[in-house]
C-alpha positions in Angstrom: 0.0 0.0 0.0 2.8 2.4 0.9 4.6 1.6 -2.4 1.4 2.4 -4.3 1.0 5.8 -2.6 4.7 6.6 -3.3 4.2 5.7 -6.9 1.1 7.9 -7.1 2.8 10.9 -5.6 5.8 10.5 -7.9 3.6 10.3 -10.9 1.7 13.4 -9.7 4.9 15.3 -9.4 5.9 14.4 -12.9 2.6 15.6 -14.2 2.7 18.8 -12.3 6.3 19.4 -13.5 5.1 19.0 -17.1 2.2 21.4 -16.5 4.5 24.0 -15.0 6.9 23.6 -17.9 4.0 24.1 -20.4 2.9 27.3 -18.6 6.5 28.6 -18.8 6.5 28.0 -22.6 3.5 30.3 -22.9 5.1 33.3 -21.2 5.8 32.3 -17.6 9.6 32.5 -18.0 12.1 34.4 -20.0 14.2 32.4 -22.5 14.2 29.3 -20.3 14.8 31.3 -17.1 12.7 30.7 -14.1 12.1 34.5 -13.7 8.4 35.4 -14.1 7.6 37.7 -16.9 5.8 41.0 -16.0 2.3 40.7 -17.6 1.3 44.0 -19.3 -1.8 45.0 -21.2 -1.3 48.0 -23.5 -4.3 49.9 -24.8 -3.5 52.5 -27.5 -5.1 54.4 -30.4 -5.1 53.0 -33.9 -1.5 52.6 -35.2 -2.7 53.9 -38.6 -4.1 57.1 -37.0 -1.0 59.0 -37.9 2.8 58.9 -38.3 3.1 60.0 -34.7 1.0 57.0 -33.5 2.9 54.5 -35.7 6.1 55.7 -34.0 4.5 55.5 -30.6 3.3 51.9 -31.2 6.6 50.8 -32.6 8.5 52.3 -29.6 6.3 50.4 -27.2 6.6 47.1 -29.1 10.4 47.4 -29.1 10.5 47.8 -25.3 7.9 45.5 -24.0 9.2 42.2 -25.2 9.8 38.8 -23.7 13.6 39.4 -24.1 13.2 42.5 -21.8 11.1 40.5 -19.3 7.6 41.3 -20.3 4.5 39.3 -21.5 2.8 42.1 -23.4 -0.6 42.2 -25.1 -1.7 45.1 -27.3 -5.1 46.4 -28.2 -6.1 49.4 -30.4 -9.1 51.6 -30.9 -10.1 55.2 -31.4 -13.3 54.6 -29.5 -13.5 55.0 -25.8 -16.1 52.3 -25.2 -13.9 49.7 -27.1 -10.9 50.7 -25.1 -12.8 50.3 -21.8 -13.8 46.8 -22.9 -10.2 46.0 -23.6 -9.3 47.3 -20.1 -11.9 45.1 -18.5 -10.6 42.0 -20.4 -7.0 42.7 -19.3 -8.2 43.1 -15.6 -9.9 39.7 -15.9 -6.7 38.3 -17.4 -4.9 39.4 -14.2 -2.2 41.6 -15.9 0.3 43.2 -13.6 0.2 46.5 -15.4 -2.4 48.3 -17.6 -0.8 50.9 -19.9 -3.4 53.3 -21.3 -3.5 56.0 -24.0 -7.1 57.0 -23.7 -9.2 57.8 -26.8 -11.3 60.2 -24.6 -10.5 61.9 -21.4 -13.9 61.0 -19.8 -15.5 57.7 -18.6 -12.6 55.9 -17.0 -13.3 56.0 -13.3 -15.3 52.8 -12.9 -12.8 50.6 -14.8 -9.8 52.1 -13.1 -11.5 51.4 -9.7 -11.9 47.8 -10.9 -8.3 47.6 -11.8 -7.3 49.0 -8.4 -9.5 46.4 -6.6 -7.9 43.6 -8.6 -4.4 44.8 -7.8 -3.7 45.9 -11.4 -1.4 49.0 -11.6 -2.4 51.6 -14.2 0.1 53.8 -16.0 -1.2 56.5 -18.4 0.9 57.5 -21.4 0.6 60.0 -24.2 -2.8 61.4 -23.0 -4.4 62.5 -19.7 -7.8 61.5 -18.5 -10.4 63.1 -16.2 -9.8 60.8 -13.1 -8.5 61.2 -9.6 -4.7 60.5 -9.6 -5.2 58.0 -6.8 -6.6 55.7 -9.5 -3.3 55.4 -11.4 0.4 55.1 -10.6 1.8 57.6 -13.0 1.0 59.6 -16.1 3.6 60.2 -18.8 2.2 62.8 -21.1 2.7 65.7 -23.4 1.4 69.1 -22.3 -1.3 69.4 -25.0 -2.4 72.8 -23.6 1.1 74.1 -23.8 1.5 72.7 -27.4 -1.6 74.6 -28.4 -0.6 77.8 -26.7 2.9 77.8 -28.2 1.4 77.4 -31.7 -1.2 80.1 -31.2 1.3 82.5 -29.7 3.6 81.9 -32.7 0.6 82.6 -35.0 -0.3 85.8 -33.1 3.3 87.1 -33.5 3.0 86.8 -37.3 0.9 90.0 -37.2 -1.2 89.0 -40.2 -3.5 91.8 -41.6 -6.4 89.4 -40.9 -6.9 86.0 -39.3 -9.3 83.9 -41.3 -8.7 80.3 -40.1 -9.6 76.8 -41.2 -9.4 74.7 -38.1 -9.0 71.0 -38.6 -9.6 69.2 -35.3 -8.5 65.7 -34.2 -10.7 63.1 -32.6 -13.1 65.0 -30.4 -12.7 64.6 -26.7 -9.1 63.4 -26.9 -6.5 65.3 -24.8 -4.6 66.4 -27.9 -7.8 67.8 -29.5 -8.9 69.6 -26.3 -5.5 71.2 -25.7 -4.8 72.3 -29.3 -8.4 73.4 -29.9 -8.7 75.2 -26.6 -5.8 77.5 -27.2 -7.0 78.5 -30.6 -10.6 79.0 -29.5 -9.6 81.2 -26.5 -7.3 83.4 -28.6 -9.8 83.7 -31.5 -12.5 84.8 -29.1 -10.1 87.3 -27.4 -8.7 88.8 -30.5 -11.8 88.5 -32.7 -10.1 86.1 -35.2 -12.4 84.6 -37.8 -12.8 80.8 -37.7 -14.0 80.2 -41.2 -14.5 76.5 -40.7 -14.0 74.2 -37.6 -14.5 70.5 -38.1 -12.9 67.2 -37.0 -11.0 65.3 -39.6 -10.2 62.6 -37.0 -6.5 62.8 -37.6 -7.1 61.7 -41.3 -5.3 63.2 -44.3 -8.1 62.2 -46.6 -10.8 63.7 -44.5 -8.9 66.9 -44.0 -8.5 67.3 -47.8 -12.2 66.8 -48.2 -13.0 69.5 -45.6 -10.6 72.1 -47.1 -11.8 71.3 -50.6 -15.3 72.0 -49.4 -14.2 75.3 -47.9 -12.5 76.2 -51.2 -15.6 75.3 -53.2 -17.7 77.5 -51.0 -15.6 80.5 -52.0 -14.9 81.4 -48.3 -11.7 83.3 -47.9 -9.0 82.0 -45.5 -5.3 82.6 -44.9 -4.5 80.1 -42.1 -4.7 76.3 -41.9 -4.6 75.2 -38.2 -4.3 71.4 -38.4 -4.1 69.5 -35.1 -1.7 66.9 -36.6 0.7 66.6 -39.5 -1.4 64.2 -41.5 -4.4 66.6 -41.5 -2.0 69.5 -42.5 -0.8 67.3 -45.4 -4.4 66.7 -46.5 -5.1 70.4 -46.3 -2.1 71.2 -48.5 -3.2 68.6 -51.1 -6.5 70.5 -51.4 -4.6 73.9 -51.7 -2.3 72.5 -54.4 -5.2 71.1 -56.4 -6.8 74.6 -56.3 -3.4 76.3 -57.1 -3.5 78.2 -53.8 0.0 79.1 -52.6 1.1 78.2 -49.1 4.0 78.5 -46.8 6.6 81.2 -46.1 5.6 84.4 -47.8 2.6 82.8 -49.6 -1.2 83.1 -49.4 -1.9 80.5 -46.7 -0.1 79.9 -43.4 0.1 76.1 -42.6 0.4 74.9 -39.0 0.7 71.2 -38.0 1.6 69.2 -35.0 3.7 66.0 -34.2 7.0 66.7 -36.1 7.0 63.8 -38.5 10.3 64.0 -40.4 8.6 64.5 -43.7 6.6 67.4 -42.1 9.7 69.1 -40.8 11.2 68.7 -44.3 8.2 70.5 -45.7 8.8 73.2 -43.1 12.5 73.6 -44.0 11.5 73.8 -47.7 9.2 76.7 -46.8 6.0 74.9 -47.8 4.7 74.9 -44.2 5.1 77.6 -41.6 5.0 76.0 -38.1 5.1 72.5 -36.6 4.5 71.7 -32.9 6.4 68.8 -31.4 4.7 65.9 -29.7 7.1 63.3 -28.4 6.0 59.7 -29.2 8.9 57.9 -27.5 7.5 57.2 -24.1 8.4 53.6 -23.5 11.6 54.3 -21.7 9.7 56.5 -19.2 7.1 53.8 -18.7 9.8 51.1 -18.2 11.5 53.3 -15.6 8.2 53.7 -13.7 7.6 49.9 -13.7 11.2 49.2 -12.5 10.6 51.5 -9.6 7.2 50.0 -8.7 8.7 46.5 -8.9 11.2 47.7 -6.2 8.4 49.0 -4.1 9.2 52.6 -4.7 6.5 55.4 -4.7 6.2 57.5 -7.8 6.2 61.2 -7.0 5.1 63.4 -8.7 2.8 61.2 -10.6 2.6 63.4 -13.7 5.7 63.4 -15.8 5.5 65.9 -18.6 7.9 65.6 -21.5 9.7 68.7 -22.8 8.6 69.7 -26.3 9.1 72.7 -28.6 7.7 74.3 -31.7 9.6 74.8 -35.0 9.4 77.8 -37.3 10.1 77.5 -41.0 12.2 80.7 -40.8 14.6 79.2 -38.3 14.5 75.4 -38.6 17.8 73.7 -39.5 18.7 70.3 -41.0 20.0 69.3 -37.6 16.5 69.9 -36.2 15.0 67.8 -38.9 17.4 64.9 -38.2 17.2 65.2 -34.4 13.5 65.8 -33.8 11.8 64.3 -36.9 9.9 61.0 -36.3 
């Protein structure tokens, strides 16, 4: 009887060992090591949204790899409700960290409270949300309000004889849209600038081209394109070119974009655009540093980490700027 029990225990141990080995093959260890991978769920906007977003996604994918000690899953949407569903799924999957670039600033309190209850640590990146900071560990973001204010201050200093502006907005409700729109709206109201058209193109070059073409077809006069990202500025310029309307330094229409894609900065240097506001997509090193500290039991203070960013003027941009800051 004793021999039978011993045999049963030994067989059970062999089976358990096989099961643990199988789990390790699916992400429980790092290249054969017994070290447990840090399980991360990453929720981002659509990688095809813009050149900025593509760079942002690629940066995250390059950092959060099994080789670097992470078991990372990625989900993408430009819709808040879909992102919230992704977050709920990651919480159910018992990730260690939830990394979030929110499509909209509102509506996150409930799911973040669920994450906290489940012991899932939340780190915001790229965009802020309207939630108490007790619900997340850290927020690594651009100052979208500052980006907008810098661009609008530059525009004000151009001392145009009139300000007749076509305003191409990003996805409504996003932190980038709110910051960049807010600065223009406030100054336009204060200085009585004329907003000829104000419409979301949802970061899309094609939609921006259609909007600007519609304005041109309506015979409304304008001398400024204020596009809340480079892709929309590109679409706007395509419509201007089709209508033989000159744009850029010393031309009929001032062109403003955001994000500093390398091709956009090259347009700036060539004098085809006038201003481009920087938005830094390379946030993974900041996030990794936060996770490293949290894994050591350290407290993150201050919780909001704002990346330094600048704006570029076609009159002063250099090739060094293009090479260094272009994404």
